[in-house]
Backbone atoms as SQL, in Angstrom:
CREATE TABLE atoms (id INTEGER PRIMARY KEY, chain TEXT, resi INTEGER, resn TEXT, atom TEXT, x REAL, y REAL, z REAL);
INSERT INTO atoms VALUES
  (1, 'A', 1, 'MET', 'N', 0.839, -1.183, 0.000),
  (2, 'A', 1, 'MET', 'CA', 0.000, 0.000, 0.000),
  (3, 'A', 1, 'MET', 'C', 0.887, 1.249, 0.000),
  (4, 'A', 2, 'ARG', 'N', 0.482, 2.194, -0.824),
  (5, 'A', 2, 'ARG', 'CA', 1.208, 3.460, -0.941),
  (6, 'A', 2, 'ARG', 'C', 0.262, 4.620, -0.731),
  (7, 'A', 3, 'THR', 'N', 0.846, 5.775, -0.483),
  (8, 'A', 3, 'THR', 'CA', 0.041, 6.995, -0.417),
  (9, 'A', 3, 'THR', 'C', -0.146, 7.489, -1.844),
  (10, 'A', 4, 'ARG', 'N', -1.394, 7.703, -2.202),
  (11, 'A', 4, 'ARG', 'CA', -1.748, 8.149, -3.555),
  (12, 'A', 4, 'ARG', 'C', -2.599, 9.405, -3.450),
  (13, 'A', 5, 'LEU', 'N', -2.611, 10.181, -4.505),
  (14, 'A', 5, 'LEU', 'CA', -3.269, 11.479, -4.486),
  (15, 'A', 5, 'LEU', 'C', -4.409, 11.538, -5.489),
  (16, 'A', 6, 'LEU', 'N', -5.545, 12.030, -5.025),
  (17, 'A', 6, 'LEU', 'CA', -6.661, 12.387, -5.906),
  (18, 'A', 6, 'LEU', 'C', -6.686, 13.909, -5.973),
  (19, 'A', 7, 'ARG', 'N', -6.793, 14.463, -7.175),
  (20, 'A', 7, 'ARG', 'CA', -6.849, 15.918, -7.361),
  (21, 'A', 7, 'ARG', 'C', -8.001, 16.257, -8.279),
  (22, 'A', 8, 'PHE', 'N', -8.800, 17.235, -7.860),
  (23, 'A', 8, 'PHE', 'CA', -9.925, 17.685, -8.677),
  (24, 'A', 8, 'PHE', 'C', -9.991, 19.195, -8.633),
  (25, 'A', 9, 'GLY', 'N', -10.014, 19.814, -9.807),
  (26, 'A', 9, 'GLY', 'CA', -10.239, 21.244, -9.899),
  (27, 'A', 9, 'GLY', 'C', -11.732, 21.488, -9.786),
  (28, 'A', 10, 'LEU', 'N', -12.115, 22.445, -8.967),
  (29, 'A', 10, 'LEU', 'CA', -13.528, 22.749, -8.742),
  (30, 'A', 10, 'LEU', 'C', -13.742, 24.257, -8.814),
  (31, 'A', 11, 'TYR', 'N', -14.923, 24.651, -9.251),
  (32, 'A', 11, 'TYR', 'CA', -15.338, 26.046, -9.151),
  (33, 'A', 11, 'TYR', 'C', -16.476, 26.031, -8.147),
  (34, 'A', 12, 'ALA', 'N', -16.124, 26.251, -6.874),
  (35, 'A', 12, 'ALA', 'CA', -17.079, 25.977, -5.809),
  (36, 'A', 12, 'ALA', 'C', -17.005, 26.999, -4.690),
  (37, 'A', 13, 'ASP', 'N', -18.124, 27.100, -3.970),
  (38, 'A', 13, 'ASP', 'CA', -18.174, 27.828, -2.713),
  (39, 'A', 13, 'ASP', 'C', -18.095, 26.786, -1.596),
  (40, 'A', 14, 'ASP', 'N', -18.306, 27.187, -0.355),
  (41, 'A', 14, 'ASP', 'CA', -18.212, 26.238, 0.763),
  (42, 'A', 14, 'ASP', 'C', -19.200, 25.083, 0.620),
  (43, 'A', 15, 'GLU', 'N', -20.405, 25.392, 0.181),
  (44, 'A', 15, 'GLU', 'CA', -21.423, 24.345, 0.004),
  (45, 'A', 15, 'GLU', 'C', -21.012, 23.357, -1.090),
  (46, 'A', 16, 'GLY', 'N', -20.476, 23.865, -2.184),
  (47, 'A', 16, 'GLY', 'CA', -20.021, 23.007, -3.276),
  (48, 'A', 16, 'GLY', 'C', -18.839, 22.146, -2.872),
  (49, 'A', 17, 'LEU', 'N', -17.933, 22.719, -2.069),
  (50, 'A', 17, 'LEU', 'CA', -16.796, 21.939, -1.570),
  (51, 'A', 17, 'LEU', 'C', -17.269, 20.815, -0.653),
  (52, 'A', 18, 'ALA', 'N', -18.246, 21.121, 0.195),
  (53, 'A', 18, 'ALA', 'CA', -18.787, 20.086, 1.090),
  (54, 'A', 18, 'ALA', 'C', -19.431, 18.970, 0.276),
  (55, 'A', 19, 'TRP', 'N', -20.162, 19.341, -0.774),
  (56, 'A', 19, 'TRP', 'CA', -20.799, 18.338, -1.625),
  (57, 'A', 19, 'TRP', 'C', -19.742, 17.468, -2.317),
  (58, 'A', 20, 'ALA', 'N', -18.709, 18.096, -2.874),
  (59, 'A', 20, 'ALA', 'CA', -17.652, 17.332, -3.545),
  (60, 'A', 20, 'ALA', 'C', -16.941, 16.422, -2.548),
  (61, 'A', 21, 'GLY', 'N', -16.726, 16.893, -1.323),
  (62, 'A', 21, 'GLY', 'CA', -16.129, 16.054, -0.288),
  (63, 'A', 21, 'GLY', 'C', -16.994, 14.852, 0.038),
  (64, 'A', 22, 'SER', 'N', -18.320, 15.055, 0.033),
  (65, 'A', 22, 'SER', 'CA', -19.222, 13.923, 0.309),
  (66, 'A', 22, 'SER', 'C', -19.205, 12.918, -0.844),
  (67, 'A', 23, 'VAL', 'N', -18.986, 13.386, -2.061),
  (68, 'A', 23, 'VAL', 'CA', -18.850, 12.477, -3.209),
  (69, 'A', 23, 'VAL', 'C', -17.618, 11.587, -3.009),
  (70, 'A', 24, 'VAL', 'N', -16.518, 12.194, -2.546),
  (71, 'A', 24, 'VAL', 'CA', -15.301, 11.423, -2.271),
  (72, 'A', 24, 'VAL', 'C', -15.569, 10.414, -1.157),
  (73, 'A', 25, 'ASP', 'N', -16.230, 10.858, -0.096),
  (74, 'A', 25, 'ASP', 'CA', -16.518, 9.959, 1.033),
  (75, 'A', 25, 'ASP', 'C', -17.357, 8.765, 0.594),
  (76, 'A', 26, 'ARG', 'N', -18.365, 9.014, -0.238),
  (77, 'A', 26, 'ARG', 'CA', -19.201, 7.902, -0.735),
  (78, 'A', 26, 'ARG', 'C', -18.390, 6.946, -1.604),
  (79, 'A', 27, 'ALA', 'N', -17.475, 7.494, -2.389),
  (80, 'A', 27, 'ALA', 'CA', -16.635, 6.652, -3.251),
  (81, 'A', 27, 'ALA', 'C', -15.703, 5.771, -2.430),
  (82, 'A', 28, 'LEU', 'N', -15.339, 6.237, -1.250),
  (83, 'A', 28, 'LEU', 'CA', -14.433, 5.476, -0.388),
  (84, 'A', 28, 'LEU', 'C', -15.151, 4.439, 0.467),
  (85, 'A', 29, 'ALA', 'N', -16.454, 4.591, 0.617),
  (86, 'A', 29, 'ALA', 'CA', -17.202, 3.663, 1.461),
  (87, 'A', 29, 'ALA', 'C', -17.020, 2.225, 0.966),
  (88, 'A', 30, 'HIS', 'N', -16.760, 1.339, 1.884),
  (89, 'A', 30, 'HIS', 'CA', -16.631, -0.092, 1.596),
  (90, 'A', 30, 'HIS', 'C', -15.429, -0.426, 0.711),
  (91, 'A', 31, 'ARG', 'N', -14.436, 0.446, 0.684),
  (92, 'A', 31, 'ARG', 'CA', -13.203, 0.141, -0.051),
  (93, 'A', 31, 'ARG', 'C', -12.054, 0.156, 0.934),
  (94, 'A', 32, 'SER', 'N', -11.034, -0.570, 0.624),
  (95, 'A', 32, 'SER', 'CA', -9.882, -0.647, 1.523),
  (96, 'A', 32, 'SER', 'C', -8.904, 0.491, 1.225),
  (97, 'A', 33, 'ALA', 'N', -9.339, 1.703, 1.558),
  (98, 'A', 33, 'ALA', 'CA', -8.507, 2.892, 1.399),
  (99, 'A', 33, 'ALA', 'C', -8.686, 3.741, 2.650),
  (100, 'A', 34, 'ARG', 'N', -7.628, 4.397, 3.040),
  (101, 'A', 34, 'ARG', 'CA', -7.674, 5.242, 4.235),
  (102, 'A', 34, 'ARG', 'C', -7.241, 6.643, 3.848),
  (103, 'A', 35, 'ILE', 'N', -8.031, 7.643, 4.219),
  (104, 'A', 35, 'ILE', 'CA', -7.666, 9.033, 3.959),
  (105, 'A', 35, 'ILE', 'C', -6.618, 9.453, 4.979),
  (106, 'A', 36, 'VAL', 'N', -5.505, 9.977, 4.490),
  (107, 'A', 36, 'VAL', 'CA', -4.463, 10.467, 5.380),
  (108, 'A', 36, 'VAL', 'C', -4.295, 11.982, 5.259),
  (109, 'A', 37, 'GLY', 'N', -5.060, 12.598, 4.397),
  (110, 'A', 37, 'GLY', 'CA', -5.021, 14.044, 4.259),
  (111, 'A', 37, 'GLY', 'C', -6.035, 14.528, 3.253),
  (112, 'A', 38, 'ARG', 'N', -6.599, 15.685, 3.547),
  (113, 'A', 38, 'ARG', 'CA', -7.557, 16.312, 2.633),
  (114, 'A', 38, 'ARG', 'C', -7.379, 17.811, 2.800),
  (115, 'A', 39, 'ASP', 'N', -7.182, 18.499, 1.692),
  (116, 'A', 39, 'ASP', 'CA', -7.078, 19.947, 1.784),
  (117, 'A', 39, 'ASP', 'C', -7.591, 20.586, 0.503),
  (118, 'A', 40, 'VAL', 'N', -7.819, 21.865, 0.613),
  (119, 'A', 40, 'VAL', 'CA', -8.265, 22.668, -0.518),
  (120, 'A', 40, 'VAL', 'C', -7.140, 23.646, -0.833),
  (121, 'A', 41, 'ALA', 'N', -6.589, 23.529, -2.023),
  (122, 'A', 41, 'ALA', 'CA', -5.443, 24.360, -2.420),
  (123, 'A', 41, 'ALA', 'C', -5.911, 25.530, -3.274),
  (124, 'A', 42, 'ARG', 'N', -5.285, 26.668, -3.046),
  (125, 'A', 42, 'ARG', 'CA', -5.528, 27.848, -3.866),
  (126, 'A', 42, 'ARG', 'C', -4.283, 28.236, -4.653),
  (127, 'A', 43, 'THR', 'N', -3.171, 27.598, -4.315),
  (128, 'A', 43, 'THR', 'CA', -1.937, 27.705, -5.096),
  (129, 'A', 43, 'THR', 'C', -1.379, 26.299, -5.246),
  (130, 'A', 44, 'LEU', 'N', -0.668, 26.063, -6.317),
  (131, 'A', 44, 'LEU', 'CA', -0.111, 24.744, -6.562),
  (132, 'A', 44, 'LEU', 'C', 1.246, 24.629, -5.894),
  (133, 'A', 45, 'PRO', 'N', 1.439, 23.596, -5.099),
  (134, 'A', 45, 'PRO', 'CA', 2.693, 23.443, -4.365),
  (135, 'A', 45, 'PRO', 'C', 3.909, 23.446, -5.291),
  (136, 'A', 46, 'GLY', 'N', 4.908, 24.227, -4.912),
  (137, 'A', 46, 'GLY', 'CA', 6.164, 24.240, -5.641),
  (138, 'A', 46, 'GLY', 'C', 6.203, 25.115, -6.879),
  (139, 'A', 47, 'SER', 'N', 5.049, 25.592, -7.345),
  (140, 'A', 47, 'SER', 'CA', 5.067, 26.365, -8.588),
  (141, 'A', 47, 'SER', 'C', 4.704, 27.832, -8.379),
  (142, 'A', 48, 'GLY', 'N', 3.940, 28.122, -7.346),
  (143, 'A', 48, 'GLY', 'CA', 3.470, 29.481, -7.137),
  (144, 'A', 48, 'GLY', 'C', 2.282, 29.837, -8.014),
  (145, 'A', 49, 'MET', 'N', 1.921, 28.952, -8.941),
  (146, 'A', 49, 'MET', 'CA', 0.768, 29.184, -9.811),
  (147, 'A', 49, 'MET', 'C', -0.513, 29.062, -8.974),
  (148, 'A', 50, 'THR', 'N', -1.446, 29.962, -9.213),
  (149, 'A', 50, 'THR', 'CA', -2.698, 29.899, -8.464),
  (150, 'A', 50, 'THR', 'C', -3.684, 28.965, -9.162),
  (151, 'A', 51, 'THR', 'N', -4.610, 28.442, -8.372),
  (152, 'A', 51, 'THR', 'CA', -5.653, 27.592, -8.953),
  (153, 'A', 51, 'THR', 'C', -6.571, 28.422, -9.843),
  (154, 'A', 52, 'ALA', 'N', -6.677, 29.717, -9.570),
  (155, 'A', 52, 'ALA', 'CA', -7.483, 30.588, -10.432),
  (156, 'A', 52, 'ALA', 'C', -6.906, 30.621, -11.844),
  (157, 'A', 53, 'GLU', 'N', -5.574, 30.585, -11.964),
  (158, 'A', 53, 'GLU', 'CA', -4.932, 30.568, -13.283),
  (159, 'A', 53, 'GLU', 'C', -5.126, 29.218, -13.975),
  (160, 'A', 54, 'LEU', 'N', -4.994, 28.155, -13.199),
  (161, 'A', 54, 'LEU', 'CA', -5.061, 26.809, -13.768),
  (162, 'A', 54, 'LEU', 'C', -6.481, 26.412, -14.146),
  (163, 'A', 55, 'TYR', 'N', -7.450, 26.793, -13.321),
  (164, 'A', 55, 'TYR', 'CA', -8.832, 26.344, -13.524),
  (165, 'A', 55, 'TYR', 'C', -9.770, 27.483, -13.930),
  (166, 'A', 56, 'ASP', 'N', -9.243, 28.508, -14.590),
  (167, 'A', 56, 'ASP', 'CA', -10.084, 29.637, -15.003),
  (168, 'A', 56, 'ASP', 'C', -11.204, 29.210, -15.947),
  (169, 'A', 57, 'HIS', 'N', -11.001, 28.121, -16.685),
  (170, 'A', 57, 'HIS', 'CA', -12.041, 27.650, -17.605),
  (171, 'A', 57, 'HIS', 'C', -13.290, 27.170, -16.853),
  (172, 'A', 58, 'LEU', 'N', -13.148, 26.811, -15.583),
  (173, 'A', 58, 'LEU', 'CA', -14.321, 26.381, -14.808),
  (174, 'A', 58, 'LEU', 'C', -15.228, 27.565, -14.488),
  (175, 'A', 59, 'ALA', 'N', -14.631, 28.731, -14.246),
  (176, 'A', 59, 'ALA', 'CA', -15.429, 29.942, -14.038),
  (177, 'A', 59, 'ALA', 'C', -16.168, 30.303, -15.325),
  (178, 'A', 60, 'GLU', 'N', -15.494, 30.123, -16.457),
  (179, 'A', 60, 'GLU', 'CA', -16.141, 30.372, -17.749),
  (180, 'A', 60, 'GLU', 'C', -17.286, 29.391, -17.978),
  (181, 'A', 61, 'GLN', 'N', -17.082, 28.141, -17.579),
  (182, 'A', 61, 'GLN', 'CA', -18.139, 27.130, -17.704),
  (183, 'A', 61, 'GLN', 'C', -19.353, 27.540, -16.879),
  (184, 'A', 62, 'TRP', 'N', -19.120, 27.999, -15.650),
  (185, 'A', 62, 'TRP', 'CA', -20.226, 28.441, -14.789),
  (186, 'A', 62, 'TRP', 'C', -20.996, 29.579, -15.476),
  (187, 'A', 63, 'ALA', 'N', -20.276, 30.568, -15.974),
  (188, 'A', 63, 'ALA', 'CA', -20.922, 31.718, -16.616),
  (189, 'A', 63, 'ALA', 'C', -21.730, 31.290, -17.836),
  (190, 'A', 64, 'TRP', 'N', -21.218, 30.346, -18.594),
  (191, 'A', 64, 'TRP', 'CA', -21.915, 29.877, -19.788),
  (192, 'A', 64, 'TRP', 'C', -23.159, 29.070, -19.415),
  (193, 'A', 65, 'GLU', 'N', -23.056, 28.231, -18.386),
  (194, 'A', 65, 'GLU', 'CA', -24.176, 27.381, -17.991),
  (195, 'A', 65, 'GLU', 'C', -25.222, 28.117, -17.152),
  (196, 'A', 66, 'HIS', 'N', -24.843, 29.253, -16.554),
  (197, 'A', 66, 'HIS', 'CA', -25.752, 30.017, -15.685),
  (198, 'A', 66, 'HIS', 'C', -25.753, 31.486, -16.101),
  (199, 'A', 67, 'PRO', 'N', -26.201, 31.784, -17.332),
  (200, 'A', 67, 'PRO', 'CA', -26.131, 33.167, -17.824),
  (201, 'A', 67, 'PRO', 'C', -26.895, 34.140, -16.922),
  (202, 'A', 68, 'GLY', 'N', -26.240, 35.252, -16.601),
  (203, 'A', 68, 'GLY', 'CA', -26.864, 36.293, -15.798),
  (204, 'A', 68, 'GLY', 'C', -26.916, 35.988, -14.305),
  (205, 'A', 69, 'ARG', 'N', -26.463, 34.813, -13.898),
  (206, 'A', 69, 'ARG', 'CA', -26.520, 34.433, -12.478),
  (207, 'A', 69, 'ARG', 'C', -25.160, 34.709, -11.828),
  (208, 'A', 70, 'SER', 'N', -25.186, 35.274, -10.653),
  (209, 'A', 70, 'SER', 'CA', -23.950, 35.584, -9.936),
  (210, 'A', 70, 'SER', 'C', -23.245, 34.300, -9.494),
  (211, 'A', 71, 'ALA', 'N', -21.932, 34.315, -9.549),
  (212, 'A', 71, 'ALA', 'CA', -21.146, 33.181, -9.073),
  (213, 'A', 71, 'ALA', 'C', -21.057, 33.168, -7.554),
  (214, 'A', 72, 'GLY', 'N', -21.450, 34.257, -6.921),
  (215, 'A', 72, 'GLY', 'CA', -21.412, 34.322, -5.466),
  (216, 'A', 72, 'GLY', 'C', -19.995, 34.155, -4.946),
  (217, 'A', 73, 'ALA', 'N', -19.828, 33.259, -3.983),
  (218, 'A', 73, 'ALA', 'CA', -18.519, 33.045, -3.352),
  (219, 'A', 73, 'ALA', 'C', -17.707, 31.948, -4.036),
  (220, 'A', 74, 'ARG', 'N', -18.169, 31.474, -5.191),
  (221, 'A', 74, 'ARG', 'CA', -17.432, 30.409, -5.889),
  (222, 'A', 74, 'ARG', 'C', -16.060, 30.915, -6.324),
  (223, 'A', 75, 'GLU', 'N', -15.097, 30.000, -6.281),
  (224, 'A', 75, 'GLU', 'CA', -13.745, 30.306, -6.738),
  (225, 'A', 75, 'GLU', 'C', -13.099, 29.024, -7.246),
  (226, 'A', 76, 'PRO', 'N', -12.143, 29.147, -8.162),
  (227, 'A', 76, 'PRO', 'CA', -11.419, 27.959, -8.631),
  (228, 'A', 76, 'PRO', 'C', -10.461, 27.471, -7.548),
  (229, 'A', 77, 'VAL', 'N', -10.622, 26.224, -7.151),
  (230, 'A', 77, 'VAL', 'CA', -9.761, 25.608, -6.134),
  (231, 'A', 77, 'VAL', 'C', -9.419, 24.194, -6.573),
  (232, 'A', 78, 'GLU', 'N', -8.499, 23.585, -5.851),
  (233, 'A', 78, 'GLU', 'CA', -8.169, 22.193, -6.108),
  (234, 'A', 78, 'GLU', 'C', -8.397, 21.401, -4.816),
  (235, 'A', 79, 'LEU', 'N', -9.253, 20.403, -4.907),
  (236, 'A', 79, 'LEU', 'CA', -9.486, 19.487, -3.796),
  (237, 'A', 79, 'LEU', 'C', -8.443, 18.382, -3.913),
  (238, 'A', 80, 'ARG', 'N', -7.640, 18.201, -2.849),
  (239, 'A', 80, 'ARG', 'CA', -6.568, 17.205, -2.845),
  (240, 'A', 80, 'ARG', 'C', -6.849, 16.230, -1.710),
  (241, 'A', 81, 'VAL', 'N', -6.940, 14.955, -2.057),
  (242, 'A', 81, 'VAL', 'CA', -7.196, 13.916, -1.063),
  (243, 'A', 81, 'VAL', 'C', -6.080, 12.887, -1.169),
  (244, 'A', 82, 'ARG', 'N', -5.366, 12.678, -0.066),
  (245, 'A', 82, 'ARG', 'CA', -4.301, 11.680, -0.018),
  (246, 'A', 82, 'ARG', 'C', -4.860, 10.410, 0.614),
  (247, 'A', 83, 'LEU', 'N', -4.655, 9.299, -0.081),
  (248, 'A', 83, 'LEU', 'CA', -5.164, 7.999, 0.354),
  (249, 'A', 83, 'LEU', 'C', -4.021, 7.012, 0.495),
  (250, 'A', 84, 'VAL', 'N', -4.176, 6.089, 1.414),
  (251, 'A', 84, 'VAL', 'CA', -3.281, 4.933, 1.478),
  (252, 'A', 84, 'VAL', 'C', -4.101, 3.765, 0.938),
  (253, 'A', 85, 'CYS', 'N', -3.654, 3.247, -0.216),
  (254, 'A', 85, 'CYS', 'CA', -4.398, 2.178, -0.872),
  (255, 'A', 85, 'CYS', 'C', -3.559, 1.593, -2.005),
  (256, 'A', 86, 'SER', 'N', -4.069, 0.542, -2.585),
  (257, 'A', 86, 'SER', 'CA', -3.425, -0.050, -3.757),
  (258, 'A', 86, 'SER', 'C', -3.757, 0.785, -4.991),
  (259, 'A', 87, 'LEU', 'N', -3.028, 0.574, -6.060),
  (260, 'A', 87, 'LEU', 'CA', -3.308, 1.267, -7.312),
  (261, 'A', 87, 'LEU', 'C', -4.691, 0.896, -7.830),
  (262, 'A', 88, 'ARG', 'N', -5.054, -0.351, -7.720),
  (263, 'A', 88, 'ARG', 'CA', -6.373, -0.804, -8.174),
  (264, 'A', 88, 'ARG', 'C', -7.492, -0.086, -7.406),
  (265, 'A', 89, 'THR', 'N', -7.332, 0.030, -6.099),
  (266, 'A', 89, 'THR', 'CA', -8.341, 0.725, -5.289),
  (267, 'A', 89, 'THR', 'C', -8.378, 2.206, -5.639),
  (268, 'A', 90, 'TRP', 'N', -7.209, 2.822, -5.829),
  (269, 'A', 90, 'TRP', 'CA', -7.161, 4.236, -6.206),
  (270, 'A', 90, 'TRP', 'C', -7.920, 4.470, -7.502),
  (271, 'A', 91, 'ARG', 'N', -7.709, 3.588, -8.479),
  (272, 'A', 91, 'ARG', 'CA', -8.409, 3.730, -9.763),
  (273, 'A', 91, 'ARG', 'C', -9.917, 3.585, -9.584),
  (274, 'A', 92, 'ALA', 'N', -10.352, 2.637, -8.762),
  (275, 'A', 92, 'ALA', 'CA', -11.785, 2.433, -8.525),
  (276, 'A', 92, 'ALA', 'C', -12.395, 3.637, -7.808),
  (277, 'A', 93, 'VAL', 'N', -11.681, 4.185, -6.837),
  (278, 'A', 93, 'VAL', 'CA', -12.173, 5.365, -6.110),
  (279, 'A', 93, 'VAL', 'C', -12.269, 6.547, -7.060),
  (280, 'A', 94, 'ARG', 'N', -11.227, 6.786, -7.853),
  (281, 'A', 94, 'ARG', 'CA', -11.230, 7.906, -8.794),
  (282, 'A', 94, 'ARG', 'C', -12.399, 7.787, -9.776),
  (283, 'A', 95, 'LYS', 'N', -12.611, 6.597, -10.298),
  (284, 'A', 95, 'LYS', 'CA', -13.706, 6.367, -11.232),
  (285, 'A', 95, 'LYS', 'C', -15.058, 6.642, -10.562),
  (286, 'A', 96, 'ALA', 'N', -15.214, 6.207, -9.314),
  (287, 'A', 96, 'ALA', 'CA', -16.466, 6.441, -8.581),
  (288, 'A', 96, 'ALA', 'C', -16.674, 7.929, -8.302),
  (289, 'A', 97, 'VAL', 'N', -15.603, 8.651, -7.986),
  (290, 'A', 97, 'VAL', 'CA', -15.726, 10.097, -7.758),
  (291, 'A', 97, 'VAL', 'C', -16.142, 10.795, -9.045),
  (292, 'A', 98, 'LEU', 'N', -15.535, 10.431, -10.156),
  (293, 'A', 98, 'LEU', 'CA', -15.897, 11.052, -11.439),
  (294, 'A', 98, 'LEU', 'C', -17.370, 10.809, -11.767),
  (295, 'A', 99, 'ARG', 'N', -17.847, 9.584, -11.531),
  (296, 'A', 99, 'ARG', 'CA', -19.273, 9.285, -11.743),
  (297, 'A', 99, 'ARG', 'C', -20.154, 10.106, -10.810),
  (298, 'A', 100, 'GLY', 'N', -19.694, 10.299, -9.565),
  (299, 'A', 100, 'GLY', 'CA', -20.463, 11.080, -8.595),
  (300, 'A', 100, 'GLY', 'C', -20.504, 12.559, -8.926),
  (301, 'A', 101, 'LEU', 'N', -19.406, 13.089, -9.441),
  (302, 'A', 101, 'LEU', 'CA', -19.374, 14.506, -9.819),
  (303, 'A', 101, 'LEU', 'C', -20.200, 14.767, -11.067),
  (304, 'A', 102, 'CYS', 'N', -20.324, 13.754, -11.913),
  (305, 'A', 102, 'CYS', 'CA', -21.023, 13.921, -13.189),
  (306, 'A', 102, 'CYS', 'C', -21.979, 12.754, -13.412),
  (307, 'A', 103, 'PRO', 'N', -23.054, 12.653, -12.624),
  (308, 'A', 103, 'PRO', 'CA', -23.944, 11.494, -12.731),
  (309, 'A', 103, 'PRO', 'C', -24.688, 11.393, -14.066),
  (310, 'A', 104, 'GLN', 'N', -24.789, 12.487, -14.826),
  (311, 'A', 104, 'GLN', 'CA', -25.494, 12.439, -16.100),
  (312, 'A', 104, 'GLN', 'C', -24.635, 11.887, -17.223),
  (313, 'A', 105, 'GLY', 'N', -23.357, 11.670, -16.978),
  (314, 'A', 105, 'GLY', 'CA', -22.480, 11.154, -18.021),
  (315, 'A', 105, 'GLY', 'C', -22.218, 12.187, -19.095),
  (316, 'A', 106, 'ALA', 'N', -22.167, 11.744, -20.339),
  (317, 'A', 106, 'ALA', 'CA', -21.820, 12.622, -21.454),
  (318, 'A', 106, 'ALA', 'C', -23.025, 13.380, -22.019),
  (319, 'A', 107, 'ALA', 'N', -24.223, 13.084, -21.537),
  (320, 'A', 107, 'ALA', 'CA', -25.416, 13.790, -22.031),
  (321, 'A', 107, 'ALA', 'C', -25.336, 15.272, -21.641),
  (322, 'A', 108, 'PRO', 'N', -25.906, 16.168, -22.462),
  (323, 'A', 108, 'PRO', 'CA', -25.882, 17.592, -22.130),
  (324, 'A', 108, 'PRO', 'C', -26.567, 17.845, -20.779),
  (325, 'A', 109, 'HIS', 'N', -25.900, 18.594, -19.919),
  (326, 'A', 109, 'HIS', 'CA', -26.444, 18.909, -18.607),
  (327, 'A', 109, 'HIS', 'C', -25.663, 20.070, -18.012),
  (328, 'A', 110, 'VAL', 'N', -26.144, 20.577, -16.894),
  (329, 'A', 110, 'VAL', 'CA', -25.480, 21.644, -16.164),
  (330, 'A', 110, 'VAL', 'C', -24.860, 21.018, -14.915),
  (331, 'A', 111, 'CYS', 'N', -23.571, 21.241, -14.726),
  (332, 'A', 111, 'CYS', 'CA', -22.877, 20.681, -13.564),
  (333, 'A', 111, 'CYS', 'C', -23.292, 21.412, -12.291),
  (334, 'A', 112, 'ARG', 'N', -23.521, 20.651, -11.240),
  (335, 'A', 112, 'ARG', 'CA', -23.798, 21.241, -9.935),
  (336, 'A', 112, 'ARG', 'C', -22.602, 22.086, -9.493),
  (337, 'A', 113, 'VAL', 'N', -21.410, 21.518, -9.654),
  (338, 'A', 113, 'VAL', 'CA', -20.148, 22.220, -9.383),
  (339, 'A', 113, 'VAL', 'C', -19.252, 21.956, -10.595),
  (340, 'A', 114, 'PRO', 'N', -18.925, 22.990, -11.373),
  (341, 'A', 114, 'PRO', 'CA', -17.994, 22.757, -12.478),
  (342, 'A', 114, 'PRO', 'C', -16.692, 22.174, -11.947),
  (343, 'A', 115, 'TRP', 'N', -16.152, 21.176, -12.639),
  (344, 'A', 115, 'TRP', 'CA', -14.991, 20.449, -12.136),
  (345, 'A', 115, 'TRP', 'C', -14.154, 19.937, -13.288),
  (346, 'A', 116, 'CYS', 'N', -12.960, 19.519, -12.979),
  (347, 'A', 116, 'CYS', 'CA', -12.130, 18.755, -13.910),
  (348, 'A', 116, 'CYS', 'C', -11.202, 17.874, -13.085),
  (349, 'A', 117, 'ALA', 'N', -10.871, 16.741, -13.637),
  (350, 'A', 117, 'ALA', 'CA', -9.954, 15.828, -12.958),
  (351, 'A', 117, 'ALA', 'C', -8.532, 16.243, -13.296),
  (352, 'A', 118, 'ALA', 'N', -7.722, 16.350, -12.270),
  (353, 'A', 118, 'ALA', 'CA', -6.329, 16.759, -12.473),
  (354, 'A', 118, 'ALA', 'C', -5.417, 15.561, -12.397);
């Protein structure tokens, strides 16, 4: 077992971050993985680049999907979850999180929280 990292760019406020965190928690349920760290980054470690620069397209996605609606307190951030698990379990968790963030699949829809997998 190794420590592995899940990273997701989100355009979220506190409520959206809580929802995305619950998606991760559900994906981990009944799997042999242990969370050893969870944080929300606004700058990328070691580079000085901000998440606003990296995930600016998520703010554009919000504006396009919600014309005329205020973004409120939403901001581009990166949700980072460190897990101790096998590679197979990490892949299964990541796949489950992606399904949870986008339950409609490839069909046209509006994302609850604009996101991208990093």
